[in-house]
C-alpha positions, 0 to 999 in steps of 0.5 A, a space after each residue: 781720642 783716646 790714644 790705642 792700647 797697645 794689649 803687649 806692653 802693660 799699663 804703668 807697666 802692671 797691668 795686662 789689658 785683656 779685654 775691654 769692658 766700656 767706652 764714653 765719653 770721658 774714658 774706656 774701661 778695661 778687664 784685666 791682670 795684674 802681672 806684679 801680683 802671685 796669680 796675676 789676680 785679674 782688677 778693673 782699668 779706667 783710662 781717663 783723657 783730660 781736656 787739657 794739653 798744655 804744659 801748665 794745664 795738664 799740670 794742675 789736672 794732675 795735681 786735682 785726679 792725685 786728689 782725688 785719686 787720695 779720696 779713693 783710697 779711702 772711700 776702699 775702705 768699706 764693704 761697698 765701694 771697690 778699693 782702688 789699687 792704683 792709680 798712673 799716668 801714661 802718655 799724659 793719660 790718667 788711670 785708676 786700678 781697681 778691684 774687679 767685681 763679678 756682679 750685674 748692674 742694676 740696670 738690667 732689674 730694669 725692665 719697666 716692670 714696677 717694682 713691690 715697694 719692699 725690694 726699693 726700700 730695700 734697695 733704699 736702704 742698701 745703696 744709702 748706707 755706702 752713700 752715707 760713708 761716702 758722705 761722711 768722707 766730703 765725697 759726693 758720687 756724682 753719678 748714680 744712675 743704675 748702672 751705677 750701681 752693682 748687685 754682686 753676685 755673691 751676697 746681692 748688696 749694691 755697689 758705689 762705683 765710677 765716683 764722678 769726681 776722678 771724672 771731674 778733675 779730668 775734665 777741668 777747664 784752667 786758666 794759665 793764670 788763675 786755674 781752674 776756673 769752669 769744670 764740665 757738668 759730670 752725671 747723668 741727664 734725668 737723675 742729675 738734678 739742676 744746681 750739679 748741671 750748673 756745676 756747684 753739686 751737693 751731697 743732697 745731688 746725689 739723694 735727688 738721684 737714688 730718688 729719681 732711681 727708686 721712683 724710676 723702679 717703683 713705676 717702671 718709667 724711665 727719668 726722663 719720661 716722667 712729668 713735672 709740675 708745671 708751677 712747682 717743676 715737682 716730679 708727679 710720679 705717685 699716680 703710676 705707682 698706687 701700690 706705695 704706701 703715703 710714708 715713703 712715697 713723702 720721703 721719695 719726694 723730700 730726695 727729690 725736691 726742685 729746691 736742693 735745700 728742701 731735700 734730706 740735706 745728707 744721706 744719713 737723714 735719708 736712711 734714718 727717715 726711713 728706718 723709722 717707716 712704720 709698722 705697715 700690715 699684710 700688703 700686697 707685694 707685686 711680684 718682684 721684678 726679675 734679675 737675670 743672675 746667670 753666669 755673666 761675664 766678668 765686668 759687665 758695663 754699660 756701653 755707654 759708660 766707662 764704668 767700672 765693676 764693682 760688686 756685692 755679696 749675697 748672705 742672707 740678711 735678715 730683717 730689720 724690728 723699728 720700735 716694737 716688735 715689727 716684721 722679719 724675714 724668713 731666714 731659710 728656705 730648701 736647696 736641693 739635697 744632692 738625689 742618689 738612686 735608690 737607697 743610697 745614702 749620701 750626707 746631706 749636703 752643707 745648706 747654701 746660704 742666700 742673700 740680699 739687702 737688709 731692709 729697713 723696718 719691719 713692714 710685712 713684705 719686707 719679708 718678701 723679698 730678702 730671701 732668694 737672690 744667690 748662691 754663696 756660703 752661710 756667713 751672718 751678717 752683723 748686727 748693727 743698732 740705729 737710731 734712738 730705739 731702732 734695733 736692725 735684724 740680720 737673718 743670715 743665710 737662709 739655706 736649702 736642704 736637700 731632697 733625701 735619698 730615698 727620694 731619687 726616680 730613677 729605677 736602675 739598680 742600686 751599685 754596690 760599695 765593690 761596683 765597678 770603676 767606669 775604665 773596668 768594665 765594657 758594660 756600657 749600663 755599669 759604666 753609668 751608673 760607676 760615673 753617676 756613683 761618683 758624680 754624686 760621691 763628689 758632688 756631696 762633697 761640693 766638689 760641684 766641677 769634678 762630680 759635673 764632669 763625671 755627669 757628662 760623661 754619662 749622658 755621653 753613654 746614654 743621653 736619656 739618663 734623667 737622675 744625669 741630667 739631675 745632677 749637672 742641672 743640681 752640679 751648675 745650680 750650686 755654680 751659680 750657672 744658673 741658665 745653666 741650670 736650667 737648662 738641664 732641668 728641662 733635660 732630665 724634664 724632656 726623659 722624665 716629667 713626672 720627675 719631682 726633684 728636677 721640677 722642684 731643684 728647677 724651682 729653686 733655679 728660677 728664684 735665683 733669678 727672681 722668678 718665684 711665679 713660676 718656680 712656686 707653679 712648679 712646686 706645686 707639679 712638684 707635690 702634686 707629684 709627691 704629696 709628701 717633698 715634705 722641703 718642697 712643701 717649706 720651698 713654697 711656703 719662702 716661694 709665698 712669702 717671695 710674692 706677698 702671700 704670708 699666710 699662705 707660707 704659713 700653712 706651707 710651712 706647717 704642712 712641711 714640720 707636720 711631713 718633717 719635724 726635725 726640718 729646723 728650715 722650716 721652723 726657722 721660715 715659720 717664726 720669721 713668717 708669723 712675726 711678720 702678721 705681729 703673730 709674736 709668741 708663735 713665733 718664739 715657739 717657732 724659731 725654738 723650736 728650730 734651734 732644739 734641733 739644731 742647737 748651734 743654728 746661728 742665723 735662729 739664734 741670731 733672730 730669737 736674739 733681737 725678739 728677745 730684745 724686742 719682746 724682753 724674754 
């Protein structure tokens, strides 16, 4: 049994426990505050209890724990691995203090529905990138499973957490005369290969676990429910995933070979083969499994495992091209601009970038997955060179542009520059108008919480004001409180069902949750009400791309650019879609048009440079 934690006694004299995040057979995980740093930043503290108590055995376990902790310090140099802040012992129990990563465990995305192939490729590439670094440090993770892969909230990258080596050090069984004699197997049944069950994990044991996870994603079937060939013990899964290409299936089959000698030996070799996947043509992709990205409690943990939360970051990563020109991804969709009352002309909000894991190879289907996941400040990702002639393109920041002022639907009078402040008028309608004006001003200045306060006050005075609910929805979505934002949009639509901006904004919010079929319906409703709604056409194009309808997406982008020839995001995404169909000249022209409109458009400039390298012009 673990020692009870006294909340009034900081762990290690430094970390004040706020709450328990999880508990399992090997430890407990706590959310804590670091009392030694200004502002008392939050972190995660994991408690591990040695399985031995006699002084000699405890000393051996202590030495092993310290050795493994030193390895974790080095691993934390990688962006997709949480930093180890400290390790210490208290009351003969071991503790790790680690960087807090805000995000959702991948287990939240594993809903039992098959994922499209492109989404699994993105997951494998993202995870293998981090795992390659781990193996290069001569470390085996030992417990790859959905709950130990965190999709970081701010950029959607996969972060590896809960390395098994430290737990292994705390569970070693010791002979006082000869030293360590046996260890309890660390890992999770279903994902753990036989050699690891026998206490002899290898680098390829991590590959096996990741392959099992990929099969689970592609089939929707948990590993324990998959059948094996009675003669070879190989996993039988292809019949459950007919949408998977033979090339990807071959890679996964090698990842999960029963005999470890037949597997990929390391993550880097697996990643190399993944990045050499041949270009596929216009495949039909199953809509992505819904990914809930609403504001989640800090450090979501499995109730069964004491996992340490970590995270990844969403900047829209661009697609990759293999060898000759392949499929690029659309880089931007349209995020609602602030809506004001008619005749008001607020400056457009800064673009908001969304991000997803980068994908390998030039699959047209890679276009489909990597667009709408989470909100973040626009940040381009670097170009990374792969093996041989492989060149990876990262198209950062699929930004969303907001509706223009004249797109508002309110019939309320336009407030003058000398409009009275809420406090200076006894007229409730004038107070509401002034509150909305101030809310819009704050929202346009990216001050979303103060803006939200203004909208809430307006709603308190007039609960039937659809614009106030719209502004509330917009602010909440920007604050990454997507579910609450959807509720606010629903309120606006309940008051004013034919509100194209509200339909559009709700569609954008649903895209954050990867409910692209539902978002597409809302964009189409908005367009039906407002046929010249260029931004809605552009977002429709993005949703169609995410659903694998590349040609229809191009048609939507064409309509968006016809309605607004200066909509750079639509031109850029159109270029990426054309590139995915190998219509290279048209793709280049479209990207060039985006750059002509916005010469400092880094996403388009980055993509254009990659195209230049691929085409030689």
